[in-house]
N, C-alpha and C positions, 0 to 999 in steps of 0.2 A: 184572457190570462188566469191560471191556476197560480195562486201563490201561497199555498197550505205548503208546509215544509214539514218533512219525515217526522218531526217531534207533534206534529197535531194530530196523527194518527190516534186513532180509537180503538182498543180491544179489548175484547168481550172476556171475563172468567177463563172460559176455555183455551182463545189464544193466549193468555197471561201463561197459563200451564203449559199449551204447547210450547213457548218461546223461550219463556224465564225458566219454566221447571219448575213452578211454584203452583202447587193444587189449588184448584178451585177450594177444597174446604180449609185448607191452612190462608186462601186470602178470605176467606169468610171470618176464621178465628180473626183475623187481624185486622179487618173492619168493626167488629163486635168490640174489641179493645182498644181500636182506636190505634193501632201501633202500624197498619199498612199504607201503602201509599195512597194521595188522596183519589177521591172514585167520584163520580156522577152518578147520578140515579134520577134518569130523566122521567122513567114510572115506577110506582112501587114495588116492580118486580123485576125493574131492568138496572143492572150492574154495569157502568162503562167506565175504563181507565185510558186516559192519555198518557203515550208513550213518555213524553217527557215527564210526566208525573210520575210515574214508575221508575225511571232514570234515575231521576233523583233522589228518590225514597233508597235506592238501591245504593247510591254513591254515598248515602250518609251513613249505610250499615260498614261502610269499610271500613276493615279493622286492620292493624299492620302486625302485632304483637297480640297473644295471650292478654298479657296484663291490662292491655285498652278494655279489654273486655271486663276484667274483675273489677268488684267494688269493695274489694274487702279492705280494712283500714288498720294501716301498718305504722 
């Protein structure tokens, strides 16, 4: 019996681009800056993402108003 959930699905950067519309180049920049979703690197040239990690990262960026993204002090 397979007990894997949909959140255990593994995506390549190309699949992330196709599904979430976040370009591979943008993902690479986010990885470099440490601001993107958690990723797996099983080999030196292979990058993979868990669906649950991408969804968590996206949820953490949710905003209701422009004020929440502002860093100005008043």
